[in-house]
C-alpha positions in Angstrom: 85.6 -41.0 85.8 83.3 -42.8 83.4 82.6 -41.9 79.8 78.9 -41.0 79.8 78.8 -41.2 76.0 79.1 -45.0 76.2 76.0 -47.1 76.7 75.4 -48.5 80.2 75.3 -52.2 81.2 74.0 -53.0 84.6 75.2 -56.2 86.1 73.9 -57.7 89.4 75.8 -60.3 91.4 79.3 -59.0 90.6 81.5 -61.4 92.6 85.0 -62.7 91.7 83.8 -65.3 89.2 81.1 -64.8 86.5 80.1 -61.3 87.7 83.5 -59.9 87.4 84.0 -61.6 84.0 80.8 -60.0 82.8 81.9 -56.6 83.9 85.2 -57.0 82.1 83.5 -58.3 78.9 81.0 -55.4 78.7 83.8 -52.9 79.5 85.8 -54.4 76.6 82.7 -54.0 74.5 82.7 -50.3 74.9 80.1 -50.1 77.7 80.1 -48.2 81.0 79.4 -50.9 83.6 77.4 -50.5 86.8 78.4 -53.3 89.1 75.9 -54.3 91.8 76.7 -56.6 94.7 76.7 -56.6 98.5 80.5 -56.6 99.0 81.5 -53.0 98.7 85.3 -53.7 99.1 85.3 -56.1 96.2 83.4 -53.7 94.0 85.8 -50.9 94.8 88.7 -53.1 93.8 87.0 -54.0 90.5 86.1 -50.3 89.9 89.8 -49.5 90.1 90.7 -52.3 87.7 87.9 -52.1 85.1 87.7 -48.9 83.0 84.4 -47.1 82.9 83.0 -49.2 85.7 80.8 -47.9 88.6 80.7 -49.7 92.0 77.2 -49.8 93.4 76.9 -51.7 96.7 73.4 -53.1 96.8 71.5 -56.0 98.2 69.2 -56.9 95.2 66.7 -58.6 97.6 65.9 -55.1 98.9 63.5 -53.6 96.4 64.1 -50.0 97.7 67.9 -50.4 97.6 67.6 -51.7 94.0 65.4 -48.7 93.0 68.0 -46.4 94.5 70.8 -48.1 92.6 69.1 -47.8 89.3 68.3 -44.2 89.9 72.0 -43.6 90.7 73.3 -45.0 87.5 70.6 -44.1 85.0 68.9 -46.0 82.2 70.9 -49.1 81.1 70.9 -50.5 77.5 71.7 -54.0 78.8 70.9 -55.6 82.2 72.4 -58.9 83.3 70.7 -60.4 86.3 73.5 -62.6 87.6 72.9 -62.4 91.3 72.0 -65.8 92.8 70.8 -67.1 96.1 71.4 -70.8 96.5 71.1 -73.5 99.2 71.5 -77.3 99.2 69.3 -79.7 101.1 65.9 -81.5 101.0 62.7 -79.8 101.8 63.0 -81.2 105.3 66.5 -79.7 105.8 66.0 -76.2 104.2 64.5 -73.5 106.3 61.5 -71.7 104.9 63.3 -68.4 105.3 66.2 -69.6 103.1 63.8 -70.5 100.3 62.1 -67.1 100.7 65.3 -65.2 100.5 66.5 -67.1 97.5 63.2 -66.3 95.8 63.7 -62.6 96.6 67.2 -62.7 95.0 66.6 -64.9 92.0 63.0 -64.1 91.0 61.7 -61.0 92.7 64.9 -59.0 92.0 64.3 -59.7 88.3 60.7 -58.6 88.6 61.7 -55.3 90.2 64.5 -54.7 87.7 62.2 -55.2 84.8 59.7 -52.7 86.2 62.4 -50.2 86.8 64.3 -50.4 83.5 61.9 -51.8 80.9 59.9 -48.5 80.3 62.9 -46.6 79.1 64.0 -49.6 76.9 60.5 -49.7 75.4 60.6 -46.0 74.8 63.9 -46.3 73.1 62.8 -49.4 71.1 65.8 -51.3 72.1 67.6 -53.0 75.0 68.3 -56.4 76.5 67.8 -58.2 79.8 69.8 -61.3 80.1 69.4 -63.7 83.0 72.1 -66.3 84.0 70.5 -69.5 85.1 71.5 -73.1 85.5 70.1 -76.7 85.2 68.0 -76.2 88.4 65.8 -73.9 86.3 64.6 -77.0 84.4 64.4 -79.8 87.0 64.0 -80.3 90.7 66.4 -82.8 92.4 65.9 -83.8 96.0 68.8 -81.8 97.4 67.8 -78.6 95.5 64.5 -77.9 97.3 65.7 -74.5 98.5 67.1 -73.4 95.1 65.4 -75.1 92.1 61.9 -73.7 92.8 63.3 -70.2 92.7 65.3 -70.7 89.5 62.4 -72.4 87.7 60.2 -69.4 88.7 62.9 -67.1 87.5 63.0 -68.8 84.1 59.2 -68.6 83.7 59.2 -65.0 84.7 61.9 -64.3 82.1 59.7 -66.0 79.5 56.7 -63.9 80.4 58.9 -60.8 80.1 60.2 -62.0 76.7 56.7 -62.5 75.4 55.6 -59.1 76.6 58.7 -57.0 75.8 60.0 -58.8 72.8 57.4 -57.3 70.4 58.2 -53.9 71.8 61.9 -54.2 70.8 63.4 -55.4 74.1 65.3 -58.7 74.0 65.0 -61.0 77.0 67.2 -64.2 77.1 67.8 -66.9 79.7 71.1 -68.6 79.7 71.3 -72.1 81.3 74.8 -72.8 82.5 74.9 -76.6 82.7 78.4 -76.8 84.2 80.6 -76.3 87.2 82.0 -72.8 87.0 85.7 -72.5 87.4 86.1 -70.6 90.6 88.5 -71.3 93.5 86.0 -72.8 95.9 84.9 -75.3 93.2 88.5 -76.2 92.5 88.9 -76.9 96.3 85.8 -79.0 96.3 86.8 -81.0 93.3 90.6 -81.2 93.5 90.9 -84.1 91.0 88.8 -82.5 88.3 90.6 -81.7 85.0 90.6 -78.2 83.6 88.2 -79.1 80.8 85.6 -80.3 83.4 84.8 -76.7 84.3 83.3 -73.8 82.4 85.3 -70.6 82.6 83.6 -67.3 83.8 85.0 -65.6 80.7 83.2 -68.1 78.4 79.9 -67.5 80.2 80.5 -63.7 79.8 81.2 -64.1 76.1 77.9 -65.9 75.6 76.0 -63.3 77.6 77.5 -60.5 75.5 76.6 -62.4 72.3 73.0 -62.8 73.5 72.7 -59.2 74.3 73.8 -58.3 70.7 71.8 -60.7 68.6 70.1 -59.1 65.6 66.4 -58.6 65.9 65.6 -61.1 63.2 67.4 -63.9 65.2 66.7 -63.6 68.9 67.2 -66.5 71.3 65.2 -66.8 74.5 66.5 -70.0 76.0 70.2 -70.7 75.5 72.5 -73.3 77.0 76.2 -73.7 77.5 78.2 -76.7 78.8 81.6 -78.3 78.4 81.8 -80.6 75.4 81.8 -83.7 77.5 79.1 -82.8 80.0 76.4 -85.5 80.1 72.9 -84.0 79.5 
């Protein structure tokens, strides 16, 4: 049973890494948390673990499903678009359908979310939409042809939202995570990497929470986080 007196944070892409850390951080920050992801079993387990959380199985690439999810949970004060579709390969290796689906998850889901939740935020004169991005939003390397175009488009869409909604009291921020996130599959892929090579999901969540609560006289749009020794 959730406490409906608490403000609502809606988080997409709640997996075992950054998404779960985001849900925990906003719950600790006195929010109800609506957790969206495709894996219903994982969400149910997190719902049992995290106080005032709501499991909402949803494929964010499905606009109708996303609309139903938002209608189910109500108007959020904060939205974090953390869902991500990724693929690695050159333009000759990546299937067109893969690029299209990644665009639906990364960019179109943000577009649909904004249309669904921004009117209530504007009416309230407050709210925040935070998008988790990465270095691919700023450059296109050869093996990121199925991913970087969608993240760059996502960043530009977020900037358009910020320029539109910011003067109306709604904060939009884009967080570039320039790092390898500390999740089990990355540890397996990089067994010789030291602990300080990675960025922890909790650290990302802490920065997202900070961005969502910046005072109106000092809003950031584009923010970056990386380990202290990361070359950039």
